[in-house]
C-alpha positions as CSV (number, residue, x, y, z in Angstrom):
1,M,-20.4,37.6,7.2
2,Q,-22.5,37.8,10.4
3,S,-25.5,36.1,8.6
4,K,-23.3,33.3,7.5
5,V,-22.1,32.7,11.0
6,F,-25.7,32.7,12.2
7,I,-26.7,30.2,9.6
8,Y,-23.7,28.0,10.4
9,I,-24.4,28.0,14.1
10,T,-28.1,27.2,13.4
11,I,-27.2,24.2,11.3
12,I,-24.8,22.9,14.0
13,I,-27.5,23.3,16.7
14,L,-30.2,21.6,14.5
15,I,-27.8,18.7,13.9
16,F,-26.9,18.6,17.6
17,T,-30.5,18.3,18.7
18,T,-31.3,15.3,16.5
19,T,-28.1,13.2,16.3
20,I,-27.0,12.9,19.9
21,V,-30.0,10.6,20.6
22,A,-27.7,7.8,19.3
23,Q,-25.4,8.3,22.4
24,N,-28.2,6.9,24.6
25,I,-27.2,8.8,27.8
26,P,-29.4,7.7,30.7
27,Q,-31.0,10.3,32.9
28,M,-32.7,10.1,36.2
29,R,-36.3,9.0,36.0
30,V,-36.8,9.8,39.7
31,S,-35.3,12.0,42.4
32,G,-33.6,10.3,45.3
33,D,-30.4,8.9,46.8
34,V,-28.0,6.6,44.8
35,T,-27.9,3.3,46.6
36,L,-25.9,1.2,44.1
37,V,-23.4,1.8,41.3
38,E,-22.2,-1.6,39.9
39,Q,-20.8,-2.8,36.7
40,N,-22.9,-5.4,34.9
41,D,-22.0,-8.5,32.9
42,I,-22.0,-6.8,29.5
43,G,-19.6,-4.0,30.5
44,G,-22.2,-1.4,31.3
45,W,-23.4,-0.2,34.7
46,E,-26.4,-0.5,36.9
47,V,-27.4,2.5,39.0
48,I,-30.1,2.2,41.6
49,V,-31.9,5.3,43.0
50,D,-34.6,4.8,45.5
51,G,-35.2,1.2,44.2
52,V,-35.4,2.3,40.5
53,V,-32.7,0.6,38.3
54,H,-31.1,2.8,35.6
55,T,-28.8,1.1,33.1
56,I,-25.7,2.7,31.6
57,A,-24.6,1.3,28.2
58,P,-21.1,-0.2,27.8
59,G,-18.5,2.4,26.9
60,R,-20.0,5.0,29.2
61,A,-18.7,5.9,32.7
62,P,-21.0,6.7,35.6
63,V,-20.8,10.3,37.0
64,V,-22.6,9.5,40.3
65,T,-21.5,7.5,43.3
66,V,-23.3,5.8,46.2
67,G,-24.7,8.4,48.6
68,N,-25.2,11.1,45.9
69,R,-28.5,13.0,46.0
70,V,-29.8,13.3,42.4
71,L,-32.8,14.9,40.8
72,K,-35.1,13.8,38.0
73,G,-33.4,14.6,34.7
74,D,-29.8,14.6,36.0
75,R,-27.2,12.8,34.0
76,L,-26.0,9.4,35.2
77,S,-23.0,9.0,32.9
78,D,-20.6,11.0,30.7
79,G,-21.6,12.1,27.2
80,A,-24.2,14.4,25.8
81,I,-27.9,14.5,26.8
82,K,-30.7,14.7,24.2
83,P,-32.3,18.2,24.8
84,Q,-35.8,16.8,24.1
85,E,-35.5,14.3,26.9
86,L,-34.0,16.9,29.3
87,S,-36.9,19.2,28.5
88,A,-39.4,16.5,29.3
89,A,-37.6,15.4,32.5
90,K,-36.8,18.9,33.9
91,D,-38.1,21.9,31.9
92,H,-37.7,23.6,28.6
93,L,-35.5,26.5,29.9
94,T,-33.0,24.0,31.4
95,A,-32.8,22.3,28.0
96,Q,-32.2,25.6,26.3
97,R,-29.4,26.5,28.6
98,Y,-27.9,23.1,28.2
99,I,-27.7,23.5,24.4
100,V,-26.2,27.0,24.7
101,D,-23.5,25.6,27.1
102,E,-22.7,22.6,24.9
103,I,-22.5,24.5,21.6
104,S,-20.4,27.2,23.3
105,D,-17.9,24.5,24.4
106,I,-17.8,23.1,20.9
107,F,-16.8,26.5,19.6
108,G,-14.4,27.1,22.5
109,G,-16.2,30.2,23.6
110,S,-15.3,32.0,20.4
111,F,-18.9,33.3,20.0
112,H,-20.8,35.4,22.4
113,K,-23.4,33.3,24.3
114,K,-26.0,36.0,23.5
115,T,-25.6,34.9,19.8
116,M,-26.1,31.3,20.8
117,E,-29.1,32.1,22.9
118,T,-30.8,34.0,20.0
119,V,-30.4,31.0,17.7
120,V,-31.5,28.5,20.4
121,R,-34.7,30.6,21.1
122,G,-35.4,30.4,17.4
123,I,-35.4,26.6,17.3
124,S,-37.0,26.1,20.7
125,D,-39.6,28.7,21.2
126,N,-42.1,26.3,19.7
127,A,-45.2,24.5,21.1
128,I,-47.8,22.1,20.0
129,I,-51.3,22.5,21.4
130,E,-52.5,19.5,23.4
131,E,-55.8,20.9,24.8
132,A,-57.5,24.2,24.1
133,P,-60.7,25.8,25.4
134,E,-63.2,26.6,22.6
135,D,-62.8,30.4,23.1
136,S,-59.0,30.3,22.8
137,G,-58.8,30.4,19.0
138,Y,-56.7,27.2,19.0
139,Y,-57.3,23.6,18.1
140,R,-55.6,20.5,19.4
141,G,-52.5,19.9,17.2
142,D,-52.0,23.6,16.3
143,K,-48.5,25.1,16.6
144,G,-47.6,28.2,18.5
145,T,-44.7,29.8,20.3
146,V,-44.0,29.2,24.0
147,S,-43.4,32.9,24.6
148,Y,-46.8,33.9,23.2
149,L,-48.7,31.0,24.9
150,K,-47.2,31.9,28.2
151,R,-48.5,35.5,27.8
152,L,-51.8,34.3,26.6
153,N,-52.3,31.9,29.5
154,K,-51.3,34.5,32.0
155,S,-54.0,36.8,30.6
156,R,-56.6,34.0,30.5
157,V,-55.9,32.9,34.1
158,N,-56.2,36.5,35.3
159,S,-59.5,36.7,33.6
160,G,-60.7,33.5,35.2
161,L,-60.4,31.5,32.0
162,D,-58.9,28.0,31.5
163,P,-55.4,28.1,30.1
164,V,-54.3,26.5,26.8
165,K,-52.4,23.3,27.4
166,Y,-49.3,22.9,25.2
167,R,-46.0,20.9,24.9
168,P,-42.8,22.8,24.1
169,Y,-40.5,21.2,21.5
170,F,-37.3,21.8,19.6
171,K,-37.1,22.3,15.9
172,S,-34.9,19.8,14.2
173,V,-34.0,18.6,10.8
174,D,-36.9,16.1,11.1
175,T,-39.5,18.8,11.9
176,L,-38.5,21.6,9.5
177,N,-41.1,20.5,7.0
178,V,-44.0,20.5,9.5
179,D,-42.9,23.8,10.9
180,N,-43.1,25.4,7.5
181,E,-45.5,28.3,7.3
182,D,-46.3,27.6,3.7
183,W,-50.1,27.6,3.1
184,L,-50.0,24.1,1.5
185,T,-48.6,22.6,4.7
186,K,-51.5,24.0,6.6
187,V,-54.0,22.1,4.4
188,T,-53.1,19.0,6.5
189,T,-54.3,20.7,9.7
190,N,-57.9,20.9,10.9
191,R,-58.2,24.5,9.4
192,V,-58.6,23.1,5.9
193,K,-61.1,25.7,4.7
194,D,-59.1,28.6,6.0
195,A,-55.9,27.3,4.5
196,L,-57.5,26.8,1.1
197,Q,-58.9,30.3,1.1
198,K,-55.5,31.8,1.8
199,G,-53.9,29.6,-0.8
200,M,-56.4,30.7,-3.5
201,A,-55.9,34.4,-2.5
202,K,-52.1,34.0,-3.1
203,M,-52.7,32.5,-6.5
204,Q,-54.8,35.5,-7.7
C-alpha cells in the first residue's frame, strides 16, 4: 500500500512540474519597488518594477500593489508557478520547497511532508554538466546528481581545483526517456565506446 501511495504521489508531481507551464504565471525578472499596477486594454495587467514592465495575462489577478518591495522570482499574480522557472530565478531549493507545499495543499495535508520531500528529491536531485575540468571525470552534457556534485565541488575547491559547473533540473514526463540509465540510451552520449562495451558485456 505504501509503495502505491509513493507511486501515485510521484505521478502527480511529475504531471505538476510539466503541465502548469500552460498557466503562464509571470514572475519578477528583477528585484525592486513596484511603481505601477494597471489594467491593460485586453483585460490583463501591467506591473512595472524599477522601470521593467511585466505583463499579467487576462484572467489573472495581481498579488502586488504599488509600493511593494519584490525580489527576483517572486510571483506577480495568482495561480501556480512553474518550478523550473522558479529554480532559474531564485534557486533549486526554493523550487523544491514550493513543489512540496503545493502538492501538500492538493492533498489537504493528508500525507506527511517528509514523504513529499523524499519524492521531490527523487525528481529534482538532477543536474546536467555545463562545463567540466579535464580531471573531473565528466564531460559537457553528462548527467549527475546535485547532491553528489555539491560534495565533489566542495572537495575540489578545498584542493585548489576548479569546480564542475552544472545546471539543476527537474525530472518530468518529457525527460524520463533521457534520464533512463539503460546502456542503449548512453550510446547517444559522448562516451560511445564505454557504453557499447557495457552493452556487449550485458549481452554475454
